N, C-alpha and C positions, 0 to 999 in steps of 0.2 A: 037518321041522317044518311043521305046518299053517300056512297063511297066512289071515289074516282078510280077507275080501273084501266090498267095499262098492260098490254102484252108486248114483249120485245119483238116477237116475230123472228126470233133467232135462236139457234142452239149453240152459238159461239160463247163460251164461258167468259172470255175477256170482255166482249161487247156487253153481255148481260150484266156483269158486275159493274161496268162503267155506267150503264144506263141506270142501274139501281142507285149508284152514288150521285149521279146527276140529278135524279128526281129528289133524293134526300136533300141536296144542297140548293135546289132551285124551285121546288114546289113548296112554298112556305105556308100554305093554307090548306085546310081540309084533310080528310082521311083518304089515303091512297092504298091501293092493293095491286100487286103484280103477281101473276101466275106465269111460270116460265120453266124451261128445261135447258139443260146442257148436254151436249154429247159427251162421250166418255171423258171424265175429268176428275182429278183429285183437287179439292179446294181446301187449302190449309188455312188455319186461323191466323189472325194478325200477329200474334206473339209467339208463333211456333217456329222451330227450326225445320225448314222444309226437308233437308236431307235426312232427318231422323224419322220423318213421317211417311216416306214413300219407299216402295220397293222399286228402285229405279230400273232394274233390268226388266221387270214385269211391265212397268209403265212404258218403257221404250218399245218393247216387243209388241205391245197391244195398241200403240199409237194413242196413249192416254195423255191429255193435256194436264199440266200442273200449273195452278195459279193460286196466288194469295188473295184472300178477301179482306175487307176493311173492318170486319168484326172479329171478336175474340173467339174462344172455344177451340174445339179440336178439329182435326182433319176429317173430311167426309168424301165419299165417292158419289159422283153423279153420273147417270147415264139416261137414256131415253125411256127407261122403265121407272124413272124417278120424276116427281113433280115438285117444283120449288114454289114457295109462296113468300111474299114480302109485304109487310104492313109498314106504312110510313104515316105518322101523325104527330100532333103536338105531344110533348112530354107531359104537360099538365102538372098535377100535383106530384112532386117527386116522391113523397111519402107513400103514394099509392102505386108507384111504378114497380110492378112485379112481372115476372115472366108469365104468370097466369093470366094477366090482362090480355095477352095475345094467344096463349095456347088454349085457353078455355073456349073461345069461339071456334077454334079448329076442332077441338074435341066434340063440341056440340054439333058441328057440321058432320063429323064422322058418325056420331050417334044417330043423326037423322038418316044416314045412309045404312044404318044397321050395324055399325062397328063401334064397340065399346072400348074407348081409349081413355088413358089416364096419363097424368104427368108424373114423372119420376123425380127423385130428389136431385138428380144431375141435370134437370131441365130437358130431359128427353120425353117424347111422347111414346107410350108403350101400348101395345095390344097383346093380350095374353102373355105378358111378361117379356115380350120381344120389342126391341126398339124399331119403330117405324118412322121416327122423326127426331132430328137433332136441331136445336135452335141457337141463335146468337143475336146480340143486339149492339147498337151503336147510337150514341146521341151526338148531334151536331146542331149547335145554336138553337136549342129548345125544341128540336124535332128529333124523333126517334125512329130508327130503322130496326124492325124485328123481322128476321127471316128464318126460314126453316125448310127442311127437306120432308118429303112424303114418299117413302119407298112404296111404290105400287107393284112393280114387277121387275125389280133389279136382280141382276145375277149375283148370288152370294159368293160365287167363286171369284168373280171380278173384284168384289168389295174386299174380300180377304187377301187376294193377291196384290192389289194395288196399294193397300195400306199396311201390309205386313212390315214390321220393323224389328230388328234385333237390338234391344236397348243396351246390350253388353258392349256393342261396338262404338257407341257414342257416349260422351259425357258433356252435358251442357246444362244451362239454367233455363232453357226454354220451357214453355208450357207443353206438357205431354198429353197426347190423346189417350183416352181410356176406351179400349175396345169393348163393344157390347154385342150381345146376341141379337141379331137383326131378324126382322120378319118383313113380309110383303103384304100390303093391304089387299091385294087381289085374292089372297087365301081366305079373307074374312068378309068380302063383299058378295052380294048375290051373284049367281052365275050369269054371265052375259054382259057384265059391266066391264068394258075395256077402258084403257086409259083416257081416250078422248071423251068417252061418256062420263067417266069419273071427274075429269076436269070440268065438264059442263055442270054436273050436279054439285060439285064442291063450290063452284062460282055462284050458283044459285043460292046455296045455303049461306055463304059468307056475305052476300049482298042483298039479303032479304029486305033491308030498309031502303033500298034504292041503289041504282048503278048508273054512273056517268062514264061512258067509254071515252078514253082520252088518247090523243096522239101528240107527238112532239113535232115541232116545225122542222123543215129541212135544215135550217141553220142549227137548231138544237141537236138534231141527229148527227150533224157533222161534228159538233163538240163532243158528243158521246164517242164517236169513232176515234177522234183525236185522243181522248182520255184512255180509251181501250188500247190504242197503239203505244202511247207514250208511257203509260203506267202499267196496265195489267198484262201486257205482252212482254214487258221488260224483264230481263234477267235480274236486274238490280232489285226490283220490287219483290219478285217471287223468291229469289234465292239470296241476293246480296244482303238483304236486311236480316238474314238469319243470325242469331246470336253466336258468339264464340263457342266453339266446341272442339273436342279432341276425338280423333278417330283412330282405331287400331284394327288391323285384320292380318290373318296369317293363313297361307295356303301351301299345299304341297303340289308342285307341278312335276312333270317328267324330268325337267332340267334341274330340279332342286326345290328346297323350301324358300319361300319369300315372305317376309313380314314387313309391314309398314306401320309407322306411327305418324300421324299428321295433326298439327294444330291448325284450325280453320278460323278465319276471321272474315266476316261479311262475304261468305261464300268463296273465299280465296285461300290458297295454301299460305299460311304464315311460316310454318316450319315443317320439315319432312325428313324422316330417316328411314332407311331400308336396312334389313338384317336378313341373314339366311345362310344356307350352306351351298349356294350356287357357286359355280366355278368361274369367278371373275378374274380378269387379268389386269384390270385398271380400277382406280379408286372412283367412288361415286360422288365425290364432293362437287365437281362441276355440274353434274346433273341436278343434284338436290338444290344447289344454289340457283340454277336456272328455273326450277319449279316454284321458288318462293314468289308469291304475289300473283301466281297464275290462277285463273278461274278453274273451279273444279268441274270441268266438263270435258267430254271426249275430244272435241275439236282442239281446244287449247292445249290439253295434255299431249295429244298426238303431235301437234306442232313442235312441242319441246322435245319429245322423245325422238322425233325424226332427225333432230340435229346431232344426235350422238350415235356412236358405234355401240349398239346395245349388246352384241355378243361379248364384247370385251368387258362390259359392266355387269351383265347378268348371266353370262355363260349360256347355257342351253335354254334359259327362260325367254320365251318370245315376247315381242312387243304387245301382242294381243293379251297375253297372260298378265303382263305388268298392268295393262289398262284394266283388266277384269278385277284385279286386286284393288286398284285405286278407285274404280267406279263400281264398287260393290253393289249388292242389291238395294242398298239404302242410299246410294249416292246418285245425284243427278247426272244424266248422261247426254244432255243436249243443251246448247247455249240458250236457245229460245224455244218457247212452246211451238209445236207444230199445229197450225190451224188450217 
């Protein structure tokens, strides 16, 4: 049976996830395949606490987008050395609905290219014991979306830096990512196969029974852009729906030691307390009260801090140092994703 094939023609992660959702919800017949890429992005799972999964200082320094997808599973890093695939089709017999229904064709396609891959117990695709693909699924009204990553030539340092998290600083009930040893397919493919050629060969293998190239109408594409803007670019979707959590951090600055405890709800500060040996001349109560209900991002926190005489509250500890404690390496540092 021929498969309907669609390419987003974009490396914007918010747009691509919106397109994927639109096709899942509006293409109700036939088997569909998408191959696509995102520029530098951390994609967190539907049920994850975003602040626990990212190294925010690294993410901000490297201009990495952070976005939540509509499927479960753990956080993954995408860049232009990574190729993503999406299958959309009828659920069919629910008793036969397994991850292998979708990963086996991918493994067969890789085998045809000379790469021996297998599926691990955690639903990852492995080559030589290294993870080259992570997968996730979502069912909507009898249709299933199964998508996954294929690490072709991604930078391991970027993966490790963007996803690094210190679990001791957070306590929540969200789904936690499990870090795996990763590999790149380029190391196992014949010499001379670059990513565009790999894309072409993979498409050939996955559509051996026939291919129908598809495009969406201008009106449909406008709906995709609207969905991308209103949902996937929104702070509320990516950060605000994170589960309740507690955060604690302590640092020594030239002006003294500063320690913070925060209760977080829907990405906002529900309660906050500061402690330390800094030389304050005024109580912190008015500041901590002003911080309650504030979004945990640099712009919002700076706006609050700028309303107070910080030397009287924190002595020799500067505003930038207070922010660095609040916006630790695992805390989001921008209100919206930069695209």
